[in-house]
C-alpha positions as CSV (number, residue, x, y, z in Angstrom):
1,M,131.8,99.4,91.7
2,N,129.3,96.8,90.6
3,G,126.7,99.3,89.2
4,H,124.0,98.1,91.5
5,K,121.8,100.8,93.1
6,T,120.7,100.8,96.7
7,N,117.5,102.3,97.9
8,E,116.8,104.2,101.1
9,I,116.3,101.1,103.2
10,G,119.6,99.6,101.9
11,M,118.1,97.1,99.5
12,N,119.9,96.0,96.3
13,E,117.7,97.1,93.4
14,T,118.9,94.4,91.0
15,Y,115.7,92.6,92.0
16,R,113.1,94.5,93.9
17,P,111.0,91.9,95.8
18,L,107.2,92.1,95.9
19,V,106.3,92.5,99.5
20,Y,103.0,91.0,100.7
21,I,101.7,92.1,104.1
22,I,99.1,89.9,105.8
23,S,97.3,91.0,108.9
24,A,94.4,89.6,110.9
25,P,92.9,89.6,114.4
26,S,94.3,86.8,116.6
27,G,92.3,83.6,116.0
28,S,91.3,84.4,112.4
29,G,93.3,81.4,111.0
30,K,96.0,83.5,109.5
31,S,98.9,81.2,110.5
32,T,97.3,78.2,108.8
33,L,96.7,80.2,105.6
34,V,100.3,81.4,105.6
35,N,101.7,77.9,106.1
36,E,99.6,76.5,103.3
37,L,100.5,79.4,101.0
38,L,104.2,78.8,101.5
39,K,103.8,75.2,100.4
40,L,102.0,76.3,97.2
41,V,103.9,79.3,95.9
42,P,107.6,79.0,94.9
43,N,110.2,81.8,95.6
44,L,108.2,83.3,98.4
45,D,110.1,83.8,101.6
46,F,108.4,84.3,105.0
47,S,109.8,86.9,107.3
48,V,110.1,85.4,110.8
49,S,109.3,88.3,113.1
50,F,111.2,89.1,116.3
51,T,109.2,89.2,119.5
52,T,109.6,89.6,123.3
53,R,106.7,87.3,124.2
54,A,107.3,83.8,125.5
55,P,106.9,80.8,123.1
56,R,103.5,79.0,123.2
57,G,102.9,75.3,123.0
58,S,105.3,73.7,120.5
59,E,106.6,77.0,119.0
60,Q,110.3,76.9,118.3
61,N,112.8,79.8,118.2
62,G,113.5,80.8,114.7
63,K,110.5,79.0,113.2
64,Q,107.3,80.8,114.3
65,Y,109.3,83.8,115.8
66,H,112.7,84.8,116.9
67,F,112.2,85.0,120.7
68,V,114.4,87.6,122.3
69,P,114.6,89.4,125.6
70,R,113.1,92.9,125.8
71,E,116.5,94.4,126.3
72,E,117.8,92.9,123.1
73,F,114.7,94.1,121.2
74,E,115.1,97.6,122.4
75,R,118.7,97.6,121.4
76,M,117.7,96.6,117.9
77,I,115.2,99.5,117.9
78,R,118.0,101.9,118.8
79,D,120.3,100.5,116.1
80,D,117.5,100.9,113.5
81,E,117.5,97.2,112.7
82,F,113.7,97.0,112.1
83,L,111.7,97.9,109.1
84,E,108.7,98.1,111.4
85,H,107.9,97.3,115.0
86,A,105.0,97.6,117.3
87,C,103.8,96.7,120.8
88,F,100.8,94.4,121.1
89,D,99.4,93.0,124.3
90,G,102.4,94.1,126.3
91,N,105.0,92.6,124.0
92,Y,107.1,93.9,121.1
93,Y,106.9,92.5,117.6
94,G,109.1,93.5,114.7
95,T,110.4,92.8,111.2
96,A,114.2,92.9,110.7
97,R,115.5,95.0,107.9
98,R,117.9,92.3,106.8
99,F,115.2,89.9,105.7
100,L,114.1,92.2,102.9
101,E,117.7,92.6,101.8
102,E,118.3,88.9,101.8
103,T,115.1,88.1,99.9
104,G,116.1,90.6,97.1
105,Q,119.5,89.0,96.8
106,K,117.9,85.7,96.1
107,G,115.4,87.1,93.6
108,H,112.5,86.0,95.8
109,D,109.4,87.8,97.1
110,L,108.7,88.4,100.8
111,L,105.6,87.7,102.9
112,L,105.2,89.6,106.2
113,D,102.8,88.5,108.9
114,I,102.4,91.7,110.9
115,D,99.7,93.5,112.8
116,V,97.8,96.7,111.9
117,Q,100.3,99.1,113.5
118,G,103.2,97.4,111.7
119,A,101.3,97.2,108.4
120,Q,100.8,101.0,108.5
121,Q,104.5,101.6,109.1
122,M,105.5,99.3,106.2
123,K,103.1,101.0,103.8
124,R,104.6,104.3,104.7
125,K,108.1,102.9,103.9
126,L,107.0,100.7,101.0
127,P,103.8,102.2,99.5
128,E,103.9,99.5,96.7
129,A,103.6,96.7,99.2
130,I,100.5,94.5,98.7
131,S,98.4,94.4,101.9
132,I,95.9,91.6,102.7
133,F,93.6,91.6,105.7
134,V,92.1,88.4,106.9
135,L,88.7,88.6,108.6
136,P,86.7,86.0,110.5
137,P,83.1,85.4,109.3
138,D,81.8,87.1,112.5
139,R,82.6,87.7,116.2
140,K,81.0,84.5,117.4
141,T,83.2,82.4,115.1
142,L,86.3,84.3,116.2
143,E,85.5,83.7,119.9
144,W,84.9,80.0,119.3
145,R,88.3,79.7,117.5
146,L,90.1,81.5,120.4
147,R,88.5,79.2,122.9
148,K,89.2,76.1,120.8
149,R,92.9,76.9,120.8
150,S,92.9,76.5,124.6
151,E,96.1,78.6,124.9
152,D,94.8,81.6,126.6
153,A,93.1,82.5,129.9
154,E,89.6,84.0,129.9
155,D,90.8,87.5,130.5
156,V,93.3,87.2,127.5
157,I,90.5,85.9,125.3
158,H,88.3,88.9,126.2
159,R,91.2,91.3,125.6
160,R,91.9,89.7,122.2
161,L,88.2,90.2,121.2
162,V,88.3,93.8,122.2
163,T,91.5,94.3,120.2
164,A,89.9,92.5,117.2
165,S,87.0,95.0,117.3
166,R,89.5,97.8,116.9
167,E,91.7,96.1,114.3
168,I,88.9,95.2,111.9
169,E,87.9,98.9,111.7
170,N,91.2,99.3,109.7
171,Y,90.2,96.9,107.0
172,D,89.7,99.6,104.5
173,K,93.4,100.5,104.7
174,Y,94.3,97.2,103.0
175,D,94.3,96.3,99.3
176,Y,92.7,92.9,99.6
177,I,90.2,91.5,102.1
178,L,90.0,87.7,102.7
179,I,87.0,86.4,104.8
180,N,88.2,83.1,106.2
181,D,84.9,81.2,106.4
182,D,86.0,78.2,104.3
183,L,89.7,77.2,104.7
184,E,90.2,75.6,101.3
185,E,88.5,78.5,99.5
186,S,90.6,81.0,101.5
187,I,93.8,79.2,100.7
188,E,92.9,79.2,97.0
189,S,92.0,82.9,97.1
190,L,95.2,83.9,98.9
191,Q,97.3,82.0,96.4
192,A,95.4,83.8,93.6
193,I,96.2,87.2,95.1
194,V,99.9,86.5,95.3
195,L,100.1,85.0,91.8
196,S,97.9,87.8,90.3
197,E,100.2,90.5,91.7
198,R,103.2,88.6,90.1
199,L,101.4,88.6,86.8
200,L,100.9,92.4,87.1
201,R,104.5,92.9,88.0
202,S,105.7,90.9,85.0
203,K,103.2,92.7,82.8
204,S,102.0,89.3,81.6
205,S,98.6,89.7,80.1
206,P,96.0,87.3,81.4
207,S,95.0,86.7,77.8
208,A,98.6,86.0,76.7
209,E,99.3,82.8,74.7
210,G,99.7,79.6,76.8
211,K,97.7,79.2,79.9
212,S,95.4,82.1,79.2
213,A,92.3,80.5,80.8
214,E,94.2,79.7,84.0
215,R,95.7,83.3,84.1
216,N,92.2,84.8,83.7
217,E,90.9,82.6,86.5
218,I,93.7,83.7,88.8
219,V,93.2,87.4,88.1
220,Q,89.4,87.2,88.4
221,L,89.5,85.3,91.7
222,A,92.0,87.8,93.2
223,D,89.9,90.8,92.0
224,R,86.9,89.5,93.9
225,H,88.9,90.2,97.1
226,R,90.0,93.7,96.2
227,L,88.7,96.2,98.7
228,A,86.4,97.9,96.3
229,N,84.7,94.6,95.4
230,I,84.1,93.2,98.8
231,R,83.0,96.1,101.0
232,D,79.4,94.8,101.1
233,R,80.4,91.5,102.5
234,V,82.4,93.2,105.3
235,E,79.6,95.3,106.7
236,P,77.8,92.4,108.5
237,I,81.1,91.3,110.0
238,L,81.7,94.8,111.4
239,A,78.2,94.8,112.7
240,S,78.8,91.5,114.6
241,F,81.6,93.2,116.4
242,G,79.6,96.3,117.2
243,A,81.8,98.4,114.9
244,P,80.3,101.2,112.9
245,P,79.9,100.7,109.2
246,A,82.5,102.3,106.9
247,S,80.0,104.9,105.8
248,A,79.5,106.1,109.4
249,R,83.2,106.5,110.2
250,P,85.0,109.8,109.7
């Protein structure tokens, strides 16, 4: 025996990865943010989800997604190979259990790009996971971004906007809210959230010797995006989608 413990999802506990969940309505700029984040933060692995939808544009199998037939995905569900899975817009999406295990073995942290349904499943299994919700500045901007992509038919764009209206009502289930109205600022804020959580994990004091000013700046920037500190900025966005304010929801 090697003395290593294994938790209920089969992960070696020698190093327990920080798990970052990022969700957003389609067209919010999440993919761009994720790609830039991965360039900036070392030892952060991205979990490439499995999906039954067809590739779009220049997407490559194994890069943006693992594209598999529906029959294969359903077999993986039966064999309990997913940490989470959900059906969105008629297609399955899921995170394979093995990605978390492999990340822990390398001593890295893991970033999951998953929808609201999947995020809720992950939080039930891993309550300590750090969740981040990316919001567009308003509905008009989101619609413009969806049309600019020129990937979807008009009925698909309409359906995505309706879905977005439902998804954003779940923003208060997330730890951090990132309003993507300026790309460079959003990238900086997302990086700060990831690094701040690493500082908390390592119990490194922001005022410790060394780069104390830089540590303070990272933690303060991340804190601005904590749910409790950003609710007021979210209310006008909810209103633009016709969603009730948080105070009016049960």
